PAPAVO-620953 format. One record per residue: residue number from 1; y, z, x of N, C-alpha, C in turn. Coordinates in steps of 0.001 Angstrom, whole numbers, always signed. Layout:
! PAPAVO-620953
<dogu><pos>NUM</pos><n_c2>Y</n_c2><n_c3>Z</n_c3><n_c1>X</n_c1><ca_c2>Y</ca_c2><ca_c3>Z</ca_c3><ca_c1>X</ca_c1><c_c2>Y</c_c2><c_c3>Z</c_c3><c_c1>X</c_c1></dogu>
...
This chain:
! PAPAVO-620953
<dogu><pos>1</pos><n_c2>-1135</n_c2><n_c3>+17</n_c3><n_c1>+774</n_c1><ca_c2>-56</ca_c2><ca_c3>-76</ca_c3><ca_c1>+81</ca_c1><c_c2>+1237</c_c2><c_c3>-20</c_c3><c_c1>+962</c_c1></dogu>
<dogu><pos>2</pos><n_c2>+2357</n_c2><n_c3>-890</n_c3><n_c1>+591</n_c1><ca_c2>+3485</ca_c2><ca_c3>-888</ca_c3><ca_c1>+1314</ca_c1><c_c2>+4529</c_c2><c_c3>+83</c_c3><c_c1>+701</c_c1></dogu>
<dogu><pos>3</pos><n_c2>+5217</n_c2><n_c3>+571</n_c3><n_c1>+1645</n_c1><ca_c2>+6463</ca_c2><ca_c3>+1379</ca_c3><ca_c1>+1017</ca_c1><c_c2>+7672</c_c2><c_c3>+354</c_c3><c_c1>+1429</c_c1></dogu>
<dogu><pos>4</pos><n_c2>+8368</n_c2><n_c3>+210</n_c3><n_c1>+254</n_c1><ca_c2>+9593</ca_c2><ca_c3>-617</ca_c3><ca_c1>+198</ca_c1><c_c2>+10787</c_c2><c_c3>+120</c_c3><c_c1>-235</c_c1></dogu>
<dogu><pos>5</pos><n_c2>+11827</n_c2><n_c3>-166</n_c3><n_c1>+325</n_c1><ca_c2>+13382</ca_c2><ca_c3>+458</ca_c3><ca_c1>+338</ca_c1><c_c2>+14054</c_c2><c_c3>-740</c_c3><c_c1>-108</c_c1></dogu>
<dogu><pos>6</pos><n_c2>+15024</n_c2><n_c3>-227</n_c3><n_c1>-1241</n_c1><ca_c2>+16360</ca_c2><ca_c3>-1216</ca_c3><ca_c1>-1524</ca_c1><c_c2>+17645</c_c2><c_c3>-737</c_c3><c_c1>-1082</c_c1></dogu>
<dogu><pos>7</pos><n_c2>+18477</n_c2><n_c3>-1722</n_c3><n_c1>-590</n_c1><ca_c2>+19831</ca_c2><ca_c3>-1141</ca_c3><ca_c1>-365</ca_c1><c_c2>+20780</c_c2><c_c3>-2027</c_c3><c_c1>-947</c_c1></dogu>
<dogu><pos>8</pos><n_c2>+21982</n_c2><n_c3>-1804</n_c3><n_c1>-1257</n_c1><ca_c2>+22944</ca_c2><ca_c3>-2572</ca_c3><ca_c1>-1846</ca_c1><c_c2>+24060</c_c2><c_c3>-3029</c_c3><c_c1>-990</c_c1></dogu>
<dogu><pos>9</pos><n_c2>+24286</n_c2><n_c3>-4215</n_c3><n_c1>-864</n_c1><ca_c2>+25232</ca_c2><ca_c3>-4670</ca_c3><ca_c1>+102</ca_c1><c_c2>+26228</c_c2><c_c3>-5469</c_c3><c_c1>-724</c_c1></dogu>
<dogu><pos>10</pos><n_c2>+27559</n_c2><n_c3>-5497</n_c3><n_c1>-195</n_c1><ca_c2>+28710</ca_c2><ca_c3>-6289</ca_c3><ca_c1>-616</ca_c1><c_c2>+28842</c_c2><c_c3>-7197</c_c3><c_c1>+393</c_c1></dogu>
<dogu><pos>11</pos><n_c2>+29026</n_c2><n_c3>-8595</n_c3><n_c1>+60</n_c1><ca_c2>+29390</ca_c2><ca_c3>-9696</ca_c3><ca_c1>+1185</ca_c1><c_c2>+30433</c_c2><c_c3>-10722</c_c3><c_c1>+642</c_c1></dogu>
<dogu><pos>12</pos><n_c2>+30883</n_c2><n_c3>-11422</n_c3><n_c1>+1324</n_c1><ca_c2>+31907</ca_c2><ca_c3>-12510</ca_c3><ca_c1>+1007</ca_c1><c_c2>+31821</c_c2><c_c3>-13670</c_c3><c_c1>+1837</c_c1></dogu>
<dogu><pos>13</pos><n_c2>+32524</n_c2><n_c3>-14865</n_c3><n_c1>+1429</n_c1><ca_c2>+32517</ca_c2><ca_c3>-16085</ca_c3><ca_c1>+2061</ca_c1><c_c2>+33680</c_c2><c_c3>-16936</c_c3><c_c1>+1489</c_c1></dogu>
<dogu><pos>14</pos><n_c2>+34124</n_c2><n_c3>-17487</n_c3><n_c1>+2400</n_c1><ca_c2>+35301</ca_c2><ca_c3>-18539</ca_c3><ca_c1>+1873</ca_c1><c_c2>+34721</c_c2><c_c3>-19896</c_c3><c_c1>+1400</c_c1></dogu>
<dogu><pos>15</pos><n_c2>+33376</n_c2><n_c3>-20058</n_c3><n_c1>+1494</n_c1><ca_c2>+32486</ca_c2><ca_c3>-21339</ca_c3><ca_c1>+1128</ca_c1><c_c2>+32012</c_c2><c_c3>-21361</c_c3><c_c1>-129</c_c1></dogu>
<dogu><pos>16</pos><n_c2>+31143</n_c2><n_c3>-20319</n_c3><n_c1>-313</n_c1><ca_c2>+30340</ca_c2><ca_c3>-20414</ca_c3><ca_c1>-1650</ca_c1><c_c2>+29623</c_c2><c_c3>-19108</c_c3><c_c1>-1781</c_c1></dogu>
<dogu><pos>17</pos><n_c2>+28954</n_c2><n_c3>-18870</n_c3><n_c1>-3120</n_c1><ca_c2>+28243</ca_c2><ca_c3>-17719</ca_c3><ca_c1>-3184</ca_c1><c_c2>+26902</c_c2><c_c3>-17661</c_c3><c_c1>-2551</c_c1></dogu>
<dogu><pos>18</pos><n_c2>+26624</n_c2><n_c3>-18751</n_c3><n_c1>-2315</n_c1><ca_c2>+25224</ca_c2><ca_c3>-18905</ca_c3><ca_c1>-1445</ca_c1><c_c2>+25512</c_c2><c_c3>-18358</c_c3><c_c1>-68</c_c1></dogu>
<dogu><pos>19</pos><n_c2>+26591</n_c2><n_c3>-18860</n_c3><n_c1>+450</n_c1><ca_c2>+26969</ca_c2><ca_c3>-18701</ca_c3><ca_c1>+1864</ca_c1><c_c2>+27345</c_c2><c_c3>-17151</c_c3><c_c1>+1967</c_c1></dogu>
<dogu><pos>20</pos><n_c2>+27957</n_c2><n_c3>-16538</n_c3><n_c1>+940</n_c1><ca_c2>+27946</ca_c2><ca_c3>-15035</ca_c3><ca_c1>+933</ca_c1><c_c2>+26767</c_c2><c_c3>-14369</c_c3><c_c1>+918</c_c1></dogu>
<dogu><pos>21</pos><n_c2>+25647</n_c2><n_c3>-14797</n_c3><n_c1>+116</n_c1><ca_c2>+24387</ca_c2><ca_c3>-14154</ca_c3><ca_c1>+267</ca_c1><c_c2>+23809</c_c2><c_c3>-14287</c_c3><c_c1>+1826</c_c1></dogu>
<dogu><pos>22</pos><n_c2>+23862</n_c2><n_c3>-15576</n_c3><n_c1>+2233</n_c1><ca_c2>+23316</ca_c2><ca_c3>-15521</ca_c3><ca_c1>+3466</ca_c1><c_c2>+24085</c_c2><c_c3>-14582</c_c3><c_c1>+4462</c_c1></dogu>
<dogu><pos>23</pos><n_c2>+25454</n_c2><n_c3>-14366</n_c3><n_c1>+4458</n_c1><ca_c2>+26070</ca_c2><ca_c3>-13537</ca_c3><ca_c1>+5104</ca_c1><c_c2>+25665</c_c2><c_c3>-12104</c_c3><c_c1>+5088</c_c1></dogu>
<dogu><pos>24</pos><n_c2>+25281</n_c2><n_c3>-11768</n_c3><n_c1>+3842</n_c1><ca_c2>+24708</ca_c2><ca_c3>-10348</ca_c3><ca_c1>+3488</ca_c1><c_c2>+23422</c_c2><c_c3>-10182</c_c3><c_c1>+4274</c_c1></dogu>
<dogu><pos>25</pos><n_c2>+22501</n_c2><n_c3>-11180</n_c3><n_c1>+4130</n_c1><ca_c2>+21089</ca_c2><ca_c3>-11143</ca_c3><ca_c1>+4604</ca_c1><c_c2>+21200</c_c2><c_c3>-10990</c_c3><c_c1>+6141</c_c1></dogu>
<dogu><pos>26</pos><n_c2>+22103</n_c2><n_c3>-11979</n_c3><n_c1>+6683</n_c1><ca_c2>+22310</ca_c2><ca_c3>-11992</ca_c3><ca_c1>+8151</ca_c1><c_c2>+22838</c_c2><c_c3>-10691</c_c3><c_c1>+8672</c_c1></dogu>
<dogu><pos>27</pos><n_c2>+23869</n_c2><n_c3>-10140</n_c3><n_c1>+8215</n_c1><ca_c2>+24303</ca_c2><ca_c3>-8783</ca_c3><ca_c1>+8681</ca_c1><c_c2>+23310</c_c2><c_c3>-7596</c_c3><c_c1>+8510</c_c1></dogu>
<dogu><pos>28</pos><n_c2>+22614</n_c2><n_c3>-7741</n_c3><n_c1>+7376</n_c1><ca_c2>+21533</ca_c2><ca_c3>-6599</ca_c3><ca_c1>+7086</ca_c1><c_c2>+20737</c_c2><c_c3>-6611</c_c3><c_c1>+8275</c_c1></dogu>
<dogu><pos>29</pos><n_c2>+20133</n_c2><n_c3>-7780</n_c3><n_c1>+8586</n_c1><ca_c2>+18965</ca_c2><ca_c3>-8060</ca_c3><ca_c1>+9520</ca_c1><c_c2>+19346</c_c2><c_c3>-7634</c_c3><c_c1>+10815</c_c1></dogu>
<dogu><pos>30</pos><n_c2>+20600</n_c2><n_c3>-7292</n_c3><n_c1>+11201</n_c1><ca_c2>+20991</ca_c2><ca_c3>-6736</ca_c3><ca_c1>+12477</ca_c1><c_c2>+20445</c_c2><c_c3>-5280</c_c3><c_c1>+12533</c_c1></dogu>
<dogu><pos>31</pos><n_c2>+20369</n_c2><n_c3>-4593</n_c3><n_c1>+11517</n_c1><ca_c2>+20019</ca_c2><ca_c3>-3240</ca_c3><ca_c1>+11691</ca_c1><c_c2>+18820</c_c2><c_c3>-2825</c_c3><c_c1>+10833</c_c1></dogu>
<dogu><pos>32</pos><n_c2>+18377</n_c2><n_c3>-3888</n_c3><n_c1>+9802</n_c1><ca_c2>+17223</ca_c2><ca_c3>-3563</ca_c3><ca_c1>+8941</ca_c1><c_c2>+16131</c_c2><c_c3>-4607</c_c3><c_c1>+9298</c_c1></dogu>
<dogu><pos>33</pos><n_c2>+14861</n_c2><n_c3>-4285</n_c3><n_c1>+9560</n_c1><ca_c2>+13937</ca_c2><ca_c3>-5003</ca_c3><ca_c1>+9858</ca_c1><c_c2>+12987</c_c2><c_c3>-5191</c_c3><c_c1>+8725</c_c1></dogu>
<dogu><pos>34</pos><n_c2>+12223</n_c2><n_c3>-6229</n_c3><n_c1>+8706</n_c1><ca_c2>+11096</ca_c2><ca_c3>-6484</ca_c3><ca_c1>+7541</ca_c1><c_c2>+11889</c_c2><c_c3>-6896</c_c3><c_c1>+6290</c_c1></dogu>
<dogu><pos>35</pos><n_c2>+12849</n_c2><n_c3>-7381</n_c3><n_c1>+6231</n_c1><ca_c2>+13441</ca_c2><ca_c3>-7777</ca_c3><ca_c1>+4853</ca_c1><c_c2>+12579</c_c2><c_c3>-8668</c_c3><c_c1>+4150</c_c1></dogu>
<dogu><pos>36</pos><n_c2>+12289</n_c2><n_c3>-8289</n_c3><n_c1>+2927</n_c1><ca_c2>+11176</ca_c2><ca_c3>-9248</ca_c3><ca_c1>+2051</ca_c1><c_c2>+11968</c_c2><c_c3>-9936</c_c3><c_c1>+966</c_c1></dogu>
<dogu><pos>37</pos><n_c2>+12950</n_c2><n_c3>-9458</n_c3><n_c1>+321</n_c1><ca_c2>+13780</ca_c2><ca_c3>-10325</ca_c3><ca_c1>-769</ca_c1><c_c2>+15115</c_c2><c_c3>-9936</c_c3><c_c1>-828</c_c1></dogu>
<dogu><pos>38</pos><n_c2>+15815</n_c2><n_c3>-10716</n_c3><n_c1>-1543</n_c1><ca_c2>+17297</ca_c2><ca_c3>-10314</ca_c3><ca_c1>-1698</ca_c1><c_c2>+17665</c_c2><c_c3>-10662</c_c3><c_c1>-3334</c_c1></dogu>
<dogu><pos>39</pos><n_c2>+17957</n_c2><n_c3>-9953</n_c3><n_c1>-4054</n_c1><ca_c2>+18530</ca_c2><ca_c3>-10131</ca_c3><ca_c1>-5575</ca_c1><c_c2>+19950</c_c2><c_c3>-9943</c_c3><c_c1>-5575</c_c1></dogu>
<dogu><pos>40</pos><n_c2>+20512</n_c2><n_c3>-11171</n_c3><n_c1>-6063</n_c1><ca_c2>+21909</ca_c2><ca_c3>-11264</ca_c3><ca_c1>-6400</ca_c1><c_c2>+22235</c_c2><c_c3>-10695</c_c3><c_c1>-7733</c_c1></dogu>
<dogu><pos>41</pos><n_c2>+23073</n_c2><n_c3>-9592</n_c3><n_c1>-7616</n_c1><ca_c2>+23143</ca_c2><ca_c3>-8537</ca_c3><ca_c1>-8820</ca_c1><c_c2>+24500</c_c2><c_c3>-9120</c_c3><c_c1>-9394</c_c1></dogu>
<dogu><pos>42</pos><n_c2>+25655</n_c2><n_c3>-9312</n_c3><n_c1>-8718</n_c1><ca_c2>+26779</ca_c2><ca_c3>-9945</ca_c3><ca_c1>-9326</ca_c1><c_c2>+27480</c_c2><c_c3>-10884</c_c3><c_c1>-8423</c_c1></dogu>
<dogu><pos>43</pos><n_c2>+28347</n_c2><n_c3>-11878</n_c3><n_c1>-9033</n_c1><ca_c2>+29252</ca_c2><ca_c3>-12820</ca_c3><ca_c1>-8362</ca_c1><c_c2>+30646</c_c2><c_c3>-12463</c_c3><c_c1>-8811</c_c1></dogu>
<dogu><pos>44</pos><n_c2>+31466</n_c2><n_c3>-12668</n_c3><n_c1>-7947</n_c1><ca_c2>+32918</ca_c2><ca_c3>-12484</ca_c3><ca_c1>-8067</ca_c1><c_c2>+33726</c_c2><c_c3>-13439</c_c3><c_c1>-7242</c_c1></dogu>
<dogu><pos>45</pos><n_c2>+34950</n_c2><n_c3>-13687</n_c3><n_c1>-7690</n_c1><ca_c2>+35801</ca_c2><ca_c3>-14489</ca_c3><ca_c1>-6653</ca_c1><c_c2>+37129</c_c2><c_c3>-13767</c_c3><c_c1>-6736</c_c1></dogu>
<dogu><pos>46</pos><n_c2>+37820</n_c2><n_c3>-14166</n_c3><n_c1>-5520</n_c1><ca_c2>+39188</ca_c2><ca_c3>-13932</ca_c3><ca_c1>-5284</ca_c1><c_c2>+39955</c_c2><c_c3>-15113</c_c3><c_c1>-5813</c_c1></dogu>
<dogu><pos>47</pos><n_c2>+41043</n_c2><n_c3>-14967</n_c3><n_c1>-6592</n_c1><ca_c2>+41953</ca_c2><ca_c3>-16265</ca_c3><ca_c1>-6970</ca_c1><c_c2>+43281</c_c2><c_c3>-15896</c_c3><c_c1>-6605</c_c1></dogu>
<dogu><pos>48</pos><n_c2>+43835</n_c2><n_c3>-16987</n_c3><n_c1>-5925</n_c1><ca_c2>+45243</ca_c2><ca_c3>-16930</ca_c3><ca_c1>-5406</ca_c1><c_c2>+45767</c_c2><c_c3>-18367</c_c3><c_c1>-5647</c_c1></dogu>
<dogu><pos>49</pos><n_c2>+46889</n_c2><n_c3>-18084</n_c3><n_c1>-6488</n_c1><ca_c2>+47679</ca_c2><ca_c3>-19346</ca_c3><ca_c1>-7105</ca_c1><c_c2>+46845</c_c2><c_c3>-20280</c_c3><c_c1>-7789</c_c1></dogu>
<dogu><pos>50</pos><n_c2>+45957</n_c2><n_c3>-19884</n_c3><n_c1>-8371</n_c1><ca_c2>+45120</ca_c2><ca_c3>-20859</ca_c3><ca_c1>-9262</ca_c1><c_c2>+43850</c_c2><c_c3>-21418</c_c3><c_c1>-8484</c_c1></dogu>
<dogu><pos>51</pos><n_c2>+43715</n_c2><n_c3>-21038</n_c3><n_c1>-7138</n_c1><ca_c2>+42658</ca_c2><ca_c3>-21544</ca_c3><ca_c1>-6372</ca_c1><c_c2>+41721</c_c2><c_c3>-20335</c_c3><c_c1>-5765</c_c1></dogu>
<dogu><pos>52</pos><n_c2>+40352</n_c2><n_c3>-20521</n_c3><n_c1>-6063</n_c1><ca_c2>+39462</ca_c2><ca_c3>-19654</ca_c3><ca_c1>-5322</ca_c1><c_c2>+39577</c_c2><c_c3>-19608</c_c3><c_c1>-4040</c_c1></dogu>
<dogu><pos>53</pos><n_c2>+39857</n_c2><n_c3>-18392</n_c3><n_c1>-3396</n_c1><ca_c2>+40093</ca_c2><ca_c3>-18182</ca_c3><ca_c1>-1923</ca_c1><c_c2>+38853</c_c2><c_c3>-17531</c_c3><c_c1>-1273</c_c1></dogu>
<dogu><pos>54</pos><n_c2>+37981</n_c2><n_c3>-16743</n_c3><n_c1>-2127</n_c1><ca_c2>+36825</ca_c2><ca_c3>-16062</ca_c3><ca_c1>-1607</ca_c1><c_c2>+35919</c_c2><c_c3>-15911</c_c3><c_c1>-2706</c_c1></dogu>
<dogu><pos>55</pos><n_c2>+34436</n_c2><n_c3>-16071</n_c3><n_c1>-2301</n_c1><ca_c2>+33420</ca_c2><ca_c3>-15843</ca_c3><ca_c1>-3033</ca_c1><c_c2>+32867</c_c2><c_c3>-14623</c_c3><c_c1>-2762</c_c1></dogu>
<dogu><pos>56</pos><n_c2>+32444</n_c2><n_c3>-13638</n_c3><n_c1>-3639</n_c1><ca_c2>+31796</ca_c2><ca_c3>-12392</ca_c3><ca_c1>-3330</ca_c1><c_c2>+30485</c_c2><c_c3>-12188</c_c3><c_c1>-4219</c_c1></dogu>
<dogu><pos>57</pos><n_c2>+29521</n_c2><n_c3>-11391</n_c3><n_c1>-3340</n_c1><ca_c2>+28365</ca_c2><ca_c3>-11040</ca_c3><ca_c1>-4037</ca_c1><c_c2>+27969</c_c2><c_c3>-9639</c_c3><c_c1>-3790</c_c1></dogu>
<dogu><pos>58</pos><n_c2>+27347</n_c2><n_c3>-8955</n_c3><n_c1>-4822</n_c1><ca_c2>+26705</ca_c2><ca_c3>-7838</ca_c3><ca_c1>-4778</ca_c1><c_c2>+25238</c_c2><c_c3>-8030</c_c3><c_c1>-4862</c_c1></dogu>
<dogu><pos>59</pos><n_c2>+24492</n_c2><n_c3>-7673</n_c3><n_c1>-3789</n_c1><ca_c2>+23218</ca_c2><ca_c3>-8117</ca_c3><ca_c1>-3591</ca_c1><c_c2>+22294</c_c2><c_c3>-6727</c_c3><c_c1>-3269</c_c1></dogu>
<dogu><pos>60</pos><n_c2>+21290</n_c2><n_c3>-6679</n_c3><n_c1>-3714</n_c1><ca_c2>+20198</ca_c2><ca_c3>-5667</ca_c3><ca_c1>-3444</ca_c1><c_c2>+19203</c_c2><c_c3>-6367</c_c3><c_c1>-2421</c_c1></dogu>
<dogu><pos>61</pos><n_c2>+19033</n_c2><n_c3>-5735</n_c3><n_c1>-1380</n_c1><ca_c2>+18012</ca_c2><ca_c3>-6269</ca_c3><ca_c1>-240</ca_c1><c_c2>+16809</c_c2><c_c3>-5346</c_c3><c_c1>-315</c_c1></dogu>
<dogu><pos>62</pos><n_c2>+15528</n_c2><n_c3>-5779</n_c3><n_c1>-449</n_c1><ca_c2>+14417</ca_c2><ca_c3>-4962</ca_c3><ca_c1>-364</ca_c1><c_c2>+13864</c_c2><c_c3>-5264</c_c3><c_c1>+1054</c_c1></dogu>
<dogu><pos>63</pos><n_c2>+13334</n_c2><n_c3>-3917</n_c3><n_c1>+1587</n_c1><ca_c2>+12553</ca_c2><ca_c3>-4139</ca_c3><ca_c1>+2980</ca_c1><c_c2>+11510</c_c2><c_c3>-3371</c_c3><c_c1>+2840</c_c1></dogu>
<dogu><pos>64</pos><n_c2>+10551</n_c2><n_c3>-3629</n_c3><n_c1>+3953</n_c1><ca_c2>+9359</ca_c2><ca_c3>-2745</ca_c3><ca_c1>+4009</ca_c1><c_c2>+9617</c_c2><c_c3>-1552</c_c3><c_c1>+4961</c_c1></dogu>
<dogu><pos>65</pos><n_c2>+9317</n_c2><n_c3>-412</n_c3><n_c1>+4655</n_c1><ca_c2>+9252</ca_c2><ca_c3>+648</ca_c3><ca_c1>+5730</ca_c1><c_c2>+8134</c_c2><c_c3>+800</c_c3><c_c1>+6497</c_c1></dogu>
<dogu><pos>66</pos><n_c2>+8042</n_c2><n_c3>+794</n_c3><n_c1>+7839</n_c1><ca_c2>+6744</ca_c2><ca_c3>+924</ca_c3><ca_c1>+8477</ca_c1><c_c2>+6714</c_c2><c_c3>+2031</c_c3><c_c1>+9199</c_c1></dogu>
């Protein structure tokens, strides 16, 4: 039986929500090993003068504890 843990991370990107999700996983993997999955919980944007300037995601990252 595997023991799994879930952490919540907020990340952003100037390009897209997908890129923001990749940024979250990339940063988490610097200190967390054995990442198994990522669940995108929320999407949001920053708007400036009618243009989207930043994409934000709130993700849950699941990893195995060994």
